[in-house]
C-alpha positions in Angstrom: 20.4 -18.9 1.4 23.1 -17.7 3.7 22.3 -16.6 7.3 23.6 -13.1 6.6 21.3 -12.8 3.7 18.4 -13.9 5.8 19.1 -11.4 8.5 19.5 -8.6 6.1 16.3 -9.5 4.2 14.5 -9.9 7.6 15.7 -6.4 8.7 14.4 -4.9 5.5 11.1 -6.7 5.7 10.7 -5.6 9.4 11.3 -2.0 8.4 8.8 -2.2 5.6 6.3 -3.8 8.0 6.6 -1.0 10.6 6.2 1.7 7.9 3.2 0.0 6.4 1.5 -0.8 9.6 2.1 2.6 11.3 1.9 5.0 8.5 0.1 3.5 5.5 -3.0 2.2 7.2 -6.4 3.2 8.4 -7.0 2.7 12.1 -10.0 3.0 14.4 -10.4 1.4 17.8 -12.2 -1.5 16.2 -10.8 -1.8 12.7 -7.5 -1.5 11.0 -7.3 -1.6 7.3 -3.7 -2.1 6.2 -1.3 -3.7 3.6 1.1 -4.7 6.3 0.3 -8.3 5.5 2.7 -8.0 2.5 6.1 -8.2 4.4 4.9 -10.9 6.8 3.6 -13.1 3.9 6.6 -12.5 1.7 8.9 -13.4 4.7 6.9 -16.5 5.2 7.4 -17.5 1.5 11.1 -16.5 1.4 12.3 -17.2 4.9 10.0 -19.7 6.6 8.0 -19.8 9.8 10.7 -18.9 12.3 11.6 -15.7 10.5 8.0 -14.7 9.6 7.0 -15.2 13.3 9.9 -13.1 14.6 9.3 -10.4 12.0 5.6 -10.2 12.8 6.2 -10.1 16.5 8.9 -7.5 16.3 7.0 -5.5 13.9 4.1 -5.1 16.3 6.3 -4.6 19.4 8.7 -2.1 17.7 5.9 -0.3 16.0 4.0 0.0 19.3 7.1 1.3 21.1 8.2 3.7 18.3 4.9 4.9 16.9 2.2 4.0 19.4 -1.4 4.0 18.5 -3.2 3.9 21.9 -1.9 1.9 24.8 0.3 -1.1 24.2 -1.5 -4.4 24.7 0.5 -7.7 24.4 -2.4 -9.6 23.0 -1.9 -7.9 19.7 1.7 -8.9 19.6 0.6 -12.5 20.3 -1.9 -12.3 17.4 0.8 -10.9 15.1 3.2 -13.7 16.0 0.5 -16.3 15.5 -0.2 -14.9 12.1 3.4 -15.0 11.1 3.8 -18.5 12.2 0.6 -19.7 10.3 1.7 -17.9 7.1 5.3 -19.4 7.5 4.0 -23.0 8.0 1.7 -22.9 5.0 3.7 -20.8 2.6 7.3 -21.8 3.1 8.7 -24.5 0.9 12.4 -24.8 1.8 13.5 -22.1 -0.5 11.9 -23.7 -3.5 9.2 -21.9 -5.5 5.7 -23.4 -5.1 3.8 -24.3 -8.3 1.0 -21.8 -9.2 -1.8 -24.1 -8.0 0.1 -25.0 -4.8 0.7 -21.4 -4.0 -2.9 -20.4 -4.6 -4.2 -23.2 -2.4 -1.8 -22.4 0.4 -2.5 -18.7 0.1 -6.3 -19.4 0.4 -5.9 -21.8 3.4 -3.4 -19.6 5.3 -5.4 -16.5 4.7 -8.6 -18.2 5.8 -7.1 -19.4 9.0 -5.4 -16.0 9.8 -8.3 -13.9 8.8 -11.0 -16.0 10.5 -9.3 -17.3 13.6 -6.7 -14.7 14.4 -8.2 -11.5 13.0 -11.9 -12.1 13.7 -12.0 -14.3 16.9 -8.8 -13.6 18.7 -8.3 -9.9 17.9 -12.0 -9.3 18.6 -11.4 -10.8 22.1 -8.5 -8.4 22.6 -10.6 -5.4 21.5 -13.4 -6.6 23.8 -11.0 -6.9 26.8 -9.5 -3.5 26.1 -12.5 -1.4 25.4 -15.3 -3.4 26.8 -17.4 -3.2 23.6 -19.8 -6.1 22.8 -17.9 -9.1 21.4 -20.5 -9.9 18.8 -20.6 -6.4 17.5 -16.8 -6.2 17.2 -16.9 -9.6 15.3 -19.5 -8.4 12.9 -17.6 -5.4 11.7 -14.4 -7.4 11.6 -15.9 -10.2 9.5 -16.9 -7.7 6.8 -13.4 -6.2 6.7 -11.8 -9.7 6.5 -14.1 -10.8 3.7 -13.0 -7.7 1.7 -9.4 -8.2 2.6 -9.1 -11.9 1.7 -9.2 -11.7 -2.1 -7.0 -8.5 -1.9 -4.3 -10.5 0.1 -4.4 -13.5 -2.1 -4.1 -11.6 -5.4 -1.5 -9.2 -4.1 0.8 -11.9 -2.6 0.4 -14.1 -5.6 1.3 -11.3 -8.0 4.2 -10.2 -5.9 5.6 -13.7 -5.5 5.4 -14.3 -9.2 7.0 -11.0 -10.0 9.9 -11.3 -7.4 10.5 -15.0 -8.0 13.3 -14.5 -10.6 14.9 -11.8 -8.6 14.8 -13.8 -5.3 16.2 -16.9 -7.1 19.0 -14.9 -8.7 20.1 -12.7 -5.7 19.2 -14.7 -2.7 19.5 -18.4 -3.5 22.5 -18.3 -5.9 25.8 -18.5 -4.1 28.4 -16.2 -5.7 
């Protein structure tokens, strides 16, 4: 894929990420229920860890600047970047489509790592620092949300990747 195509696709995914995370989500001080994982995970599959990390980082930073939800806290931007990096490292296959079993296994592993380590432990720490709420209480509520979100993430990304694979192959990887 040419660098121009990667930049254009990155910009589109970044715009989608900001819209999904800021306008199509349910937010409280402790919980965020969102489908903003879609552009990050799809960028990880199509573009790799460098792009998915940058998209996740910029999505959080620009979203916080343009459409703030409370005070900006850089820890959430770090968490977003770590998530993008983890998804990119596990889901990218140098532009080649993963076999169904490989994709499912990598989706499960990357989702487990991000949902448990980043979303439960690290993000709970940021919320504890920001609001002074009990760390264990924050973690308990976040664990429930992450258990619910994991199968939703895996099924959604698997279906989107399968649906978009022929289009991505045709329009992004074929040189005209």
